[in-house]
SERO-4910 file (N, C-alpha, C, O; in steps of 0.05 Angstrom, whole numbers):
BEGIN
 pado doro    nc1    nc2    nc3   cac1   cac2   cac3    cc1    cc2    cc3    oc1    oc2    oc3
  Unk    A   -581    140    104   -598    114    101   -591     97     80   -594    103     57
  Unk    A   -580     73     88   -574     49     67   -596     39     52   -615     30     65
  Unk    A   -598     38     27   -622     22     15   -612     -3      8   -590     -5     -3
  Unk    A   -631    -26     16   -627    -52      9   -638    -58    -18   -655    -42    -26
  Unk    A   -631    -79    -34   -642    -84    -55   -641   -116    -54   -620   -129    -56
  Unk    A   -665   -129    -50   -669   -150    -41   -667   -177    -65   -664   -171    -89
  Unk    A   -669   -203    -56   -666   -220    -77   -686   -217   -101   -678   -215   -124
  Unk    A   -714   -218    -94   -733   -214   -121   -728   -234   -144   -714   -254   -140
  Unk    A   -740   -229   -170   -730   -241   -190   -705   -235   -202   -701   -213   -212
  Unk    A   -684   -255   -203   -656   -246   -211   -659   -248   -242   -680   -258   -252
  Unk    A   -639   -241   -255   -631   -236   -279   -607   -255   -285   -589   -261   -269
  Unk    A   -608   -264   -313   -592   -282   -320   -571   -277   -345   -557   -293   -356
  Unk    A   -574   -252   -350   -554   -238   -364   -553   -204   -360   -569   -191   -347
  Unk    A   -535   -196   -370   -535   -164   -371   -542   -155   -399   -532   -163   -420
  Unk    A   -562   -134   -394   -570   -123   -419   -577    -99   -414   -576    -92   -390
  Unk    A   -585    -83   -431   -596    -51   -436   -622    -57   -436   -635    -36   -432
  Unk    A   -637    -78   -437   -669    -83   -441   -676    -92   -414   -700    -98   -411
  Unk    A   -662    -94   -395   -672   -104   -366   -688    -80   -352   -677    -57   -354
  Unk    A   -708    -81   -341   -717    -63   -327   -710    -55   -299   -713    -72   -282
  Unk    A   -701    -34   -292   -685    -36   -262   -704    -39   -243   -728    -32   -245
  Unk    A   -690    -51   -218   -707    -61   -193   -706    -38   -171   -722    -35   -152
  Unk    A   -680    -20   -181   -678      0   -161   -662     20   -169   -642     15   -181
  Unk    A   -668     42   -164   -654     72   -174   -641     88   -148   -656     94   -129
  Unk    A   -612     95   -147   -603    102   -135   -585    122   -144   -573    120   -166
  Unk    A   -579    146   -124   -561    168   -133   -533    161   -134   -526    141   -121
  Unk    A   -517    172   -146   -492    172   -145   -477    179   -116   -484    199   -103
  Unk    A   -461    164   -109   -449    161    -80   -467    146    -63   -462    142    -39
  Unk    A   -488    138    -74   -500    122    -51   -489     95    -40   -478     78    -54
  Unk    A   -492     92    -14   -487     69     -1   -514     46     -1   -537     52      5
  Unk    A   -506     28     -9   -533      3    -12   -522    -23     -7   -499    -29    -15
  Unk    A   -539    -39      6   -540    -68      7   -547    -83    -16   -564    -74    -31
  Unk    A   -535   -108    -23   -550   -117    -49   -546   -151    -37   -526   -163    -28
  Unk    A   -573   -159    -41   -574   -195    -32   -568   -203    -59   -571   -190    -80
  Unk    A   -556   -227    -54   -556   -250    -80   -557   -275    -73   -549   -283    -51
  Unk    A   -569   -291    -92   -570   -320    -92   -539   -333    -95   -519   -319   -101
  Unk    A   -538   -358    -89   -509   -370    -98   -511   -374   -128   -531   -366   -140
  Unk    A   -494   -386   -138   -491   -388   -167   -511   -411   -178   -517   -409   -202
  Unk    A   -519   -428   -167   -538   -447   -167   -570   -438   -159   -590   -452   -160
  Unk    A   -569   -413   -152   -599   -402   -141   -610   -424   -121   -634   -429   -123
  Unk    A   -594   -440   -102   -608   -453    -84   -615   -481    -91   -627   -496    -76
  Unk    A   -606   -487   -115   -617   -512   -119   -604   -533   -116   -616   -554   -122
  Unk    A   -578   -534   -107   -569   -553    -95   -568   -553    -61   -557   -534    -50
  Unk    A   -581   -574    -48   -584   -575    -20   -569   -594     -4   -566   -592     20
  Unk    A   -558   -616    -19   -543   -638     -8   -523   -647    -30   -525   -640    -54
  Unk    A   -502   -665    -21   -485   -679    -32   -503   -694    -58   -493   -698    -80
  Unk    A   -525   -700    -52   -535   -727    -72   -543   -707    -91   -541   -719   -113
  Unk    A   -551   -683    -95   -563   -671   -112   -547   -681   -147   -523   -686   -147
  Unk    A   -558   -682   -163   -554   -697   -186   -554   -670   -210   -563   -648   -208
  Unk    A   -540   -681   -232   -538   -655   -250   -562   -655   -262   -570   -632   -266
  Unk    A   -578   -675   -271   -603   -673   -279   -631   -660   -262   -654   -657   -269
  Unk    A   -617   -656   -240   -643   -643   -217   -640   -612   -220   -660   -597   -215
  Unk    A   -613   -601   -228   -610   -575   -234   -621   -560   -260   -613   -568   -282
  Unk    A   -640   -538   -259   -644   -519   -278   -617   -504   -293   -608   -484   -283
  Unk    A   -605   -514   -314   -579   -501   -322   -583   -474   -332   -564   -459   -337
  Unk    A   -610   -468   -334   -621   -440   -349   -621   -419   -321   -628   -395   -322
  Unk    A   -612   -432   -299   -620   -412   -275   -590   -412   -259   -590   -416   -235
  Unk    A   -566   -409   -273   -541   -412   -264   -528   -383   -268   -529   -369   -288
  Unk    A   -515   -380   -244   -500   -348   -246   -522   -327   -244   -517   -306   -256
  Unk    A   -547   -328   -230   -565   -303   -227   -551   -283   -214   -536   -285   -195
  Unk    A   -559   -258   -229   -547   -234   -208   -572   -221   -198   -594   -228   -205
  Unk    A   -567   -202   -183   -593   -188   -174   -592   -163   -185   -570   -152   -180
  Unk    A   -609   -149   -199   -607   -121   -211   -627   -119   -232   -645   -135   -230
  Unk    A   -626   -102   -251   -608    -85   -252   -611    -56   -235   -634    -47   -233
  Unk    A   -592    -42   -223   -595    -18   -211   -587      3   -225   -565      3   -237
  Unk    A   -604     26   -226   -605     47   -245   -587     67   -227   -594     76   -205
  Unk    A   -564     71   -237   -548     95   -219   -553    127   -233   -542    134   -255
  Unk    A   -566    141   -222   -570    165   -233   -551    184   -238   -538    195   -220
  Unk    A   -548    190   -265   -531    217   -274   -508    198   -289   -489    209   -300
  Unk    A   -509    171   -289   -487    156   -305   -496    159   -331   -520    157   -336
  Unk    A   -477    165   -352   -483    169   -380   -458    150   -392   -438    145   -379
  Unk    A   -466    140   -419   -448    130   -434   -422    146   -436   -422    170   -440
  Unk    A   -399    132   -433   -373    144   -432   -363    156   -405   -343    171   -403
  Unk    A   -381    149   -383   -373    151   -356   -361    128   -341   -358    109   -356
  Unk    A   -352    126   -320   -339    105   -308   -357     99   -285   -369    120   -278
  Unk    A   -362     76   -270   -378     76   -250   -361     61   -227   -352     38   -232
  Unk    A   -357     71   -203   -340     63   -188   -357     45   -168   -378     52   -157
  Unk    A   -344     21   -165   -361      9   -136   -342      0   -118   -322    -12   -125
  Unk    A   -349      5    -95   -328      6    -75   -346    -15    -58   -370    -13    -57
  Unk    A   -326    -40    -44   -342    -64    -36   -334    -55      0   -311    -53      8
  Unk    A   -354    -52     16   -344    -45     43   -349    -66     66   -343    -64     90
  Unk    A   -364    -90     50   -364   -112     68   -383   -138     49   -399   -134     31
  Unk    A   -375   -162     59   -388   -185     47   -395   -200     71   -377   -208     86
  Unk    A   -428   -206     75   -434   -221     92   -441   -252     78   -460   -248     63
  Unk    A   -435   -274     78   -437   -290     66   -458   -311     88   -462   -306    112
  Unk    A   -472   -338     69   -487   -348     82   -477   -380     77   -476   -388     54
  Unk    A   -472   -392     93   -471   -423     94   -485   -438     95   -506   -431    105
  Unk    A   -484   -464     86   -464   -481     78   -456   -471     49   -474   -467     33
  Unk    A   -429   -467     42   -420   -471     17   -425   -497     -5   -429   -520      3
  Unk    A   -425   -492    -28   -430   -514    -42   -404   -514    -67   -400   -494    -82
  Unk    A   -390   -537    -68   -368   -538    -86   -379   -567   -108   -386   -588    -98
  Unk    A   -379   -562   -134   -385   -582   -153   -372   -579   -178   -368   -557   -188
  Unk    A   -363   -605   -191   -351   -605   -213   -368   -631   -225   -386   -644   -214
  Unk    A   -356   -634   -251   -366   -658   -265   -356   -664   -294   -338   -649   -302
  Unk    A   -364   -683   -309   -356   -688   -331   -359   -662   -349   -378   -647   -347
  Unk    A   -342   -659   -364   -340   -635   -382   -339   -610   -371   -340   -590   -386
  Unk    A   -336   -608   -342   -337   -585   -330   -307   -579   -318   -294   -595   -305
  Unk    A   -300   -553   -324   -272   -540   -317   -245   -554   -329   -247   -565   -351
  Unk    A   -221   -554   -316   -201   -558   -330   -198   -593   -333   -188   -606   -351
  Unk    A   -213   -603   -306   -209   -631   -303   -230   -649   -314   -229   -674   -310
  Unk    A   -252   -638   -328   -278   -648   -331   -275   -676   -354   -291   -694   -359
  Unk    A   -249   -669   -364   -250   -699   -388   -238   -719   -372   -234   -740   -384
  Unk    A   -230   -720   -340   -225   -739   -328   -243   -747   -308   -237   -764   -291
  Unk    A   -265   -734   -310   -287   -738   -285   -313   -751   -296   -319   -741   -318
  Unk    A   -329   -769   -288   -348   -785   -305   -372   -779   -289   -393   -787   -299
  Unk    A   -374   -768   -265   -399   -759   -255   -393   -731   -240   -374   -719   -229
  Unk    A   -421   -727   -246   -432   -698   -230   -425   -704   -195   -435   -722   -181
  Unk    A   -405   -684   -184   -401   -689   -160   -398   -665   -140   -382   -646   -143
  Unk    A   -415   -668   -120   -422   -641   -100   -414   -649    -74   -417   -671    -64
  Unk    A   -399   -624    -62   -390   -630    -34   -404   -600    -20   -402   -577    -29
  Unk    A   -416   -607      2   -429   -586     16   -405   -581     40   -394   -598     54
  Unk    A   -401   -551     40   -377   -546     57   -385   -527     82   -386   -503     78
  Unk    A   -389   -537    102   -391   -517    130   -375   -498    134   -350   -499    131
  Unk    A   -391   -477    142   -368   -454    145   -372   -446    176   -393   -442    188
  Unk    A   -345   -443    187   -337   -442    218   -318   -421    218   -296   -421    208
  Unk    A   -336   -394    235   -319   -373    241   -303   -360    214   -317   -347    197
  Unk    A   -277   -363    211   -264   -350    184   -259   -372    173   -239   -368    159
  Unk    A   -268   -397    172   -260   -420    149   -281   -439    144   -299   -447    158
  Unk    A   -271   -446    117   -294   -463    111   -283   -493    111   -261   -494    100
  Unk    A   -292   -516    121   -285   -541    129   -289   -559    106   -311   -568    101
  Unk    A   -268   -563     93   -263   -581     66   -265   -611     79   -282   -626     68
  Unk    A   -254   -620     97   -250   -643    106   -242   -642    134   -236   -620    144
  Unk    A   -239   -665    150   -227   -665    172   -200   -658    178   -191   -654    200
  Unk    A   -187   -656    157   -155   -645    154   -150   -619    142   -131   -605    148
  Unk    A   -168   -611    123   -163   -587    116   -184   -568    118   -207   -572    108
  Unk    A   -176   -542    132   -195   -524    136   -182   -497    127   -161   -488    136
  Unk    A   -203   -481    102   -195   -465     84   -202   -435     94   -225   -429    100
  Unk    A   -182   -417     95   -187   -391    105   -208   -376     82   -205   -377     58
  Unk    A   -225   -366     96   -245   -351     76   -233   -328     66   -221   -310     79
  Unk    A   -236   -329     36   -231   -302     22   -254   -294      4   -256   -296    -20
  Unk    A   -271   -283     22   -295   -274      9   -297   -256    -15   -288   -233    -12
  Unk    A   -311   -264    -40   -308   -245    -58   -329   -256    -79   -338   -279    -78
  Unk    A   -337   -237    -96   -362   -226   -114   -350   -238   -146   -334   -226   -161
  Unk    A   -361   -261   -152   -352   -274   -185   -364   -257   -200   -350   -245   -216
  Unk    A   -397   -252   -199   -409   -239   -222   -417   -214   -211   -429   -210   -190
  Unk    A   -407   -192   -230   -405   -160   -222   -402   -140   -250   -384   -141   -268
  Unk    A   -423   -125   -247   -420   -112   -278   -442    -95   -285   -460    -92   -268
  Unk    A   -443    -83   -308   -459    -66   -322   -475    -74   -342   -472    -98   -348
  Unk    A   -492    -60   -354   -502    -66   -381   -482    -64   -402   -474    -41   -409
  Unk    A   -471    -92   -417   -453    -86   -445   -468    -61   -458   -488    -48   -452
  Unk    A   -450    -62   -480   -454    -34   -507   -474    -48   -518   -495    -34   -517
  Unk    A   -478    -74   -532   -490    -77   -551   -510   -104   -540   -522   -101   -519
  Unk    A   -513   -130   -556   -532   -148   -545   -525   -159   -514   -504   -157   -502
  Unk    A   -551   -171   -504   -544   -179   -476   -523   -207   -472   -521   -227   -487
  Unk    A   -512   -201   -451   -490   -221   -447   -498   -237   -427   -505   -227   -405
  Unk    A   -499   -263   -430   -504   -284   -404   -486   -277   -381   -463   -270   -383
  Unk    A   -499   -279   -357   -487   -274   -329   -458   -291   -327   -439   -283   -314
  Unk    A   -459   -313   -340   -435   -333   -339   -413   -324   -354   -391   -336   -352
  Unk    A   -414   -301   -371   -396   -298   -392   -384   -270   -379   -399   -252   -373
  Unk    A   -357   -268   -377   -345   -243   -374   -342   -222   -401   -348   -231   -424
  Unk    A   -333   -196   -398   -329   -180   -418   -317   -156   -408   -308   -154   -385
  Unk    A   -317   -141   -424   -308   -107   -415   -332    -95   -398   -329    -75   -385
  Unk    A   -352   -108   -400   -379    -95   -380   -377   -111   -353   -395   -107   -336
  Unk    A   -355   -130   -347   -353   -141   -325   -365   -170   -329   -353   -186   -343
  Unk    A   -390   -177   -315   -400   -201   -314   -382   -221   -296   -375   -216   -274
  Unk    A   -377   -247   -311   -371   -263   -293   -338   -270   -294   -327   -289   -305
  Unk    A   -323   -244   -276   -298   -238   -277   -290   -263   -265   -275   -277   -280
  Unk    A   -297   -275   -238   -293   -287   -223   -259   -282   -217   -242   -298   -226
  Unk    A   -255   -262   -204   -226   -250   -196   -232   -247   -166   -251   -236   -155
  Unk    A   -207   -260   -153   -211   -260   -122   -198   -232   -114   -196   -227    -90
  Unk    A   -191   -217   -128   -185   -187   -118   -215   -165   -114   -214   -142   -105
  Unk    A   -239   -182   -123   -262   -166   -124   -273   -176    -97   -290   -193    -95
  Unk    A   -261   -164    -76   -271   -170    -52   -267   -142    -30   -259   -120    -38
  Unk    A   -273   -148     -4   -277   -127     17   -252   -109     15   -229   -118     16
  Unk    A   -258    -81     12   -240    -66      7   -230    -51    -18   -218    -30    -18
  Unk    A   -236    -66    -39   -233    -60    -65   -250    -41    -78   -274    -40    -71
  Unk    A   -241    -27    -93   -258     -5   -118   -256    -22   -143   -234    -29   -152
  Unk    A   -279    -27   -154   -279    -37   -184   -289    -12   -200   -308      2   -191
  Unk    A   -276     -8   -223   -287     13   -238   -296     -4   -262   -282    -23   -269
  Unk    A   -323      5   -277   -333     -7   -300   -337     20   -321   -345     42   -314
  Unk    A   -330     13   -348   -339     33   -365   -371     29   -365   -383      8   -362
  Unk    A   -380     52   -368   -414     60   -373   -416     57   -401   -401     68   -416
  Unk    A   -440     38   -411   -448     38   -442   -480     54   -445   -489     67   -464
  Unk    A   -488     49   -427   -520     59   -422   -530     80   -400   -517     77   -379
  Unk    A   -546     97   -400   -561    115   -384   -564     95   -361   -576     73   -365
  Unk    A   -553    104   -335   -561     93   -311   -543     68   -302   -547     55   -282
  Unk    A   -523     65   -322   -504     41   -320   -517     11   -320   -509     -9   -331
  Unk    A   -538     13   -305   -553    -18   -300   -531    -38   -290   -520    -56   -302
  Unk    A   -528    -29   -260   -511    -50   -249   -530    -72   -234   -554    -70   -227
  Unk    A   -504    -99   -232   -515   -117   -220   -496   -136   -208   -473   -136   -217
  Unk    A   -500   -152   -191   -482   -171   -180   -489   -199   -171   -513   -204   -169
  Unk    A   -476   -213   -167   -482   -246   -153   -460   -265   -155   -437   -257   -159
  Unk    A   -463   -290   -153   -437   -309   -153   -423   -303   -129   -399   -301   -134
  Unk    A   -427   -298   -102   -409   -296    -84   -398   -325    -76   -410   -346    -79
  Unk    A   -376   -323    -67   -359   -348    -61   -344   -341    -33   -335   -318    -29
  Unk    A   -343   -361    -15   -331   -363     13   -302   -361      4   -286   -344     12
  Unk    A   -297   -381    -13   -267   -385    -20   -263   -391    -51   -281   -405    -61
  Unk    A   -241   -382    -67   -235   -390    -86   -209   -386   -102   -200   -364    -96
  Unk    A   -196   -399   -119   -168   -400   -117   -169   -387   -145   -189   -387   -158
  Unk    A   -143   -375   -152   -147   -362   -185   -142   -381   -201   -123   -397   -201
  Unk    A   -165   -376   -218   -164   -399   -239   -198   -411   -237   -210   -417   -258
  Unk    A   -206   -413   -218   -230   -432   -214   -230   -457   -232   -247   -462   -248
  Unk    A   -210   -472   -227   -204   -494   -246   -227   -518   -245   -230   -536   -262
  Unk    A   -241   -515   -226   -260   -545   -224   -287   -531   -230   -307   -545   -227
  Unk    A   -293   -504   -238   -315   -490   -251   -331   -475   -229   -347   -457   -233
  Unk    A   -324   -487   -203   -332   -472   -181   -324   -464   -157   -308   -480   -147
  Unk    A   -327   -446   -145   -315   -435   -118   -328   -447    -95   -346   -463    -98
  Unk    A   -320   -439    -69   -349   -449    -49   -361   -429    -52   -354   -407    -43
  Unk    A   -390   -436    -70   -412   -418    -74   -426   -417    -48   -432   -434    -32
  Unk    A   -431   -390    -48   -450   -382    -25   -472   -362    -33   -472   -352    -56
  Unk    A   -492   -356    -15   -512   -333    -19   -501   -313     -3   -484   -319     14
  Unk    A   -511   -287     -6   -493   -268     12   -509   -240     10   -530   -236     -2
  Unk    A   -496   -222     24   -501   -194     22   -479   -174     18   -460   -173     34
  Unk    A   -483   -157     -5   -455   -140     -7   -461   -114      2   -484   -105     -3
  Unk    A   -447   -103     12   -448    -73     22   -427    -57      6   -403    -62      6
  Unk    A   -438    -40     -6   -428    -24    -32   -432      5    -35   -455     14    -29
  Unk    A   -416     20    -41   -422     44    -51   -418     48    -81   -399     37    -91
  Unk    A   -435     64    -97   -441     69   -122   -426    100   -132   -435    122   -124
  Unk    A   -410     99   -145   -410    130   -156   -399    135   -180   -378    124   -187
  Unk    A   -409    149   -192   -410    159   -222   -385    180   -227   -387    204   -221
  Unk    A   -363    169   -241   -338    190   -245   -345    197   -274   -350    180   -291
  Unk    A   -346    226   -277   -345    241   -301   -312    247   -311   -292    249   -296
  Unk    A   -312    249   -335   -289    260   -347   -269    244   -353   -248    253   -364
  Unk    A   -274    216   -346   -252    196   -352   -267    171   -363   -287    160   -353
  Unk    A   -253    162   -385   -271    135   -399   -245    113   -395   -221    119   -394
  Unk    A   -258     86   -392   -237     64   -392   -246     42   -410   -270     44   -416
  Unk    A   -236     22   -418   -242      7   -442   -254    -22   -425   -275    -35   -430
  Unk    A   -233    -26   -402   -234    -55   -388   -241    -45   -358   -237    -22   -352
  Unk    A   -253    -63   -341   -253    -60   -315   -225    -60   -303   -205    -72   -312
  Unk    A   -228    -43   -280   -203    -43   -266   -208    -50   -237   -231    -53   -229
  Unk    A   -186    -51   -220   -195    -65   -187   -172    -47   -176   -148    -46   -183
  Unk    A   -185    -33   -159   -163    -16   -139   -164    -27   -111   -186    -30   -100
  Unk    A   -140    -34   -100   -140    -36    -74   -115    -26    -59    -97    -19    -74
  Unk    A   -110    -25    -39    -90    -18    -24    -60    -30    -29    -40    -20    -18
  Unk    A    -58    -51    -45    -38    -59    -60    -30    -47    -84     -6    -45    -90
  Unk    A    -47    -39    -98    -43    -29   -127    -65    -29   -142    -88    -29   -132
  Unk    A    -62    -30   -165    -86    -30   -189    -78    -52   -213    -56    -57   -223
  Unk    A   -105    -64   -219   -102    -84   -241   -126    -80   -260   -148    -69   -255
  Unk    A   -118    -91   -282   -135    -85   -306   -148   -115   -315   -131   -132   -321
  Unk    A   -168   -120   -314   -186   -145   -322   -195   -146   -350   -210   -129   -359
  Unk    A   -186   -164   -365   -190   -166   -394   -195   -199   -403   -182   -220   -400
  Unk    A   -220   -193   -413   -232   -225   -420   -229   -234   -450   -239   -216   -465
  Unk    A   -219   -255   -465   -212   -258   -488   -222   -294   -494   -223   -311   -476
  Unk    A   -227   -299   -518   -222   -323   -524   -204   -345   -519   -211   -369   -518
  Unk    A   -179   -334   -515   -159   -351   -509   -141   -332   -484   -141   -308   -481
  Unk    A   -128   -352   -468   -113   -340   -441    -93   -321   -455    -94   -297   -451
  Unk    A    -78   -332   -469    -55   -319   -488    -66   -283   -492    -53   -262   -487
  Unk    A    -90   -286   -503    -98   -263   -520   -107   -247   -494   -106   -223   -498
  Unk    A   -114   -253   -472   -127   -234   -453    -99   -223   -436    -92   -200   -430
  Unk    A    -86   -247   -431    -62   -237   -419    -46   -214   -431    -38   -195   -418
  Unk    A    -41   -219   -458    -18   -196   -472    -40   -168   -472    -31   -146   -467
  Unk    A    -69   -174   -479    -80   -148   -481    -84   -135   -450    -91   -112   -446
  Unk    A    -79   -148   -435    -83   -137   -411    -60   -114   -403    -63    -91   -393
  Unk    A    -34   -129   -410     -6   -120   -410    -10    -90   -424     -6    -69   -411
  Unk    A    -18    -92   -452    -17    -69   -466    -33    -46   -459    -26    -23   -455
  Unk    A    -63    -59   -456    -83    -28   -440    -70    -24   -416    -68      0   -410
  Unk    A    -59    -41   -399    -48    -27   -374    -23     -5   -378    -20     13   -362
  Unk    A     -8     -7   -398     15      2   -407      2     37   -421     11     59   -416
  Unk    A    -19     29   -438    -33     54   -448    -45     67   -433    -42     91   -437
  Unk    A    -60     60   -412    -70     69   -390    -57     91   -372    -67    112   -363
  Unk    A    -30     79   -367    -18     97   -343      3    108   -358     12    127   -345
  Unk    A     17    105   -383     39    120   -390     39    149   -400     59    161   -408
  Unk    A     13    160   -399     11    185   -404     16    204   -375     20    228   -375
  Unk    A     14    190   -354     16    199   -329     51    203   -324     60    219   -308
  Unk    A     64    191   -338     93    191   -337    107    200   -357     95    205   -378
  Unk    A    135    205   -355    147    214   -379    162    191   -394    185    195   -403
  Unk    A    154    177   -396    169    150   -406    155    142   -432    131    143   -435
  Unk    A    174    134   -454    166    124   -476    161     93   -471    169     81   -451
  Unk    A    145     80   -497    139     55   -491    156     31   -486    148      9   -479
  Unk    A    184     39   -491    202     19   -488    211     22   -459    214      1   -445
  Unk    A    214     40   -452    218     45   -421    195     37   -403    201     22   -384
  Unk    A    173     45   -405    149     32   -396    152      4   -395    150     -8   -374
  Unk    A    157     -5   -416    150    -35   -422    177    -50   -402    173    -71   -389
  Unk    A    198    -37   -402    220    -48   -381    215    -46   -353    225    -62   -337
  Unk    A    200    -25   -347    190    -22   -316    169    -42   -308    169    -54   -287
  Unk    A    151    -45   -329    131    -65   -321    141    -93   -316    136   -110   -299
  Unk    A    157    -95   -338    173   -124   -333    184   -130   -311    187   -153   -302
  Unk    A    193   -103   -297    208   -111   -268    189   -108   -250    195   -118   -229
  Unk    A    164    -95   -250    143    -89   -226    125   -103   -232    122   -123   -217
  Unk    A    107   -101   -252     80   -113   -261     80   -143   -260     99   -159   -261
  Unk    A     55   -147   -258     49   -183   -256     28   -190   -267      6   -183   -259
  Unk    A     33   -206   -288     10   -214   -305      0   -244   -288     14   -262   -282
  Unk    A    -34   -242   -282    -38   -264   -267    -66   -267   -279    -78   -250   -292
  Unk    A    -77   -296   -273   -101   -304   -279   -117   -303   -259   -114   -308   -235
  Unk    A   -142   -295   -277   -171   -295   -255   -186   -318   -262   -187   -330   -240
  Unk    A   -197   -331   -277   -211   -354   -287   -206   -367   -309   -206   -354   -330
  Unk    A   -201   -396   -311   -195   -408   -342   -221   -424   -346   -219   -441   -364
  Unk    A   -245   -422   -335   -264   -441   -337   -292   -431   -356   -309   -446   -365
  Unk    A   -291   -401   -360   -319   -387   -366   -313   -387   -397   -291   -392   -407
  Unk    A   -340   -381   -413   -340   -384   -441   -317   -362   -457   -307   -365   -480
  Unk    A   -312   -339   -438   -282   -329   -443   -267   -331   -418   -277   -331   -395
  Unk    A   -241   -332   -425   -223   -329   -403   -208   -302   -395   -201   -286   -412
  Unk    A   -205   -299   -370   -200   -275   -356   -173   -275   -349   -166   -294   -336
  Unk    A   -155   -256   -357   -130   -247   -342   -126   -221   -334   -140   -204   -346
  Unk    A   -109   -213   -315   -107   -186   -303    -79   -179   -303    -62   -197   -301
  Unk    A    -73   -157   -306    -48   -145   -303    -43   -125   -281    -54   -103   -281
  Unk    A    -28   -133   -263    -29   -116   -233      1    -98   -228     24   -106   -230
  Unk    A     -7    -75   -222     12    -51   -221     16    -47   -189     -5    -41   -178
  Unk    A     41    -48   -172     39    -42   -145     40    -12   -140     52      3   -154
  Unk    A     22     -4   -116     17     22   -106     41     40   -108     38     64   -115
  Unk    A     65     29   -101     93     43   -103     93     58   -127     96     82   -125
  Unk    A     89     48   -149     91     56   -175     77     86   -175     85    108   -181
  Unk    A     47     72   -166     23     96   -168     32    120   -155     27    143   -164
  Unk    A     46    117   -133     51    138   -111     75    156   -129     73    180   -136
  Unk    A     97    139   -134    119    153   -147    108    174   -171    118    196   -171
  Unk    A     92    170   -186     85    184   -203     55    203   -196     44    219   -211
  Unk    A     49    197   -172     29    210   -164      1    205   -178    -14    224   -178
  Unk    A     -7    183   -189    -23    174   -206    -51    168   -190    -54    149   -175
  Unk    A    -69    185   -195   -100    179   -183   -119    182   -205   -129    204   -210
  Unk    A   -125    158   -218   -142    159   -243   -169    174   -239   -180    189   -255
  Unk    A   -175    169   -217   -214    181   -213   -206    202   -189   -223    216   -179
***
């Protein structure tokens, strides 16, 4: 039987201090409801910046306590499906996102959803790429706002966190204390305007504790390959660290030294941008499935 975790009172940070709203066994399949990133405060294109309580941005549903999860473990989150609710919301404004220095007013656009498309205007229909922006576990130390990413997850805003993917998180506390929110109907790499097409929705997930392996940063695995997600104060730092951490993670499964592994990754790996608008910036390094198959690499 699938357990549903409803909206309830959201959390605005990932923290070891939060009281769990649900407890599930490792291996459980659950559904989790979530608000949009504005917690439903934007209802029309006339909504002003002053009408929004900015302390209620990027709410997450949780935390969910996963039995048997202990510090040093890995929590595997497999996304089976995402059921989103329209209309979507796009917003940008002064000092928001990459172009905020050239925008004078807070601007909102309501986006109808029709079938597998989002209707931007009469000429542009955007194919849906449903994904989860905020997802993670309680961080090792102090609370981290839901709008900030880190090695615990959080506001990773990565388009690969979607149906069919498994996301692996390092576990820092008993029960992992998992949560999610900030779904999108569509979002481009970078999320350059500070919002994708923001929607409420429900995620159909499996949560499984992996023993005997530890990781430093979140990983995303899909049919195409594996990527590591690293957040840092600058994009340069995040991108370079993602490369190094991926090489260190995979090299022990091969017969290569650092130089040979570096040459191979320079040939087949991809440095990619996840988001460039949050308090920390997130980059990823992607390795194709063909390489994992060649060396029979199955991390978990």
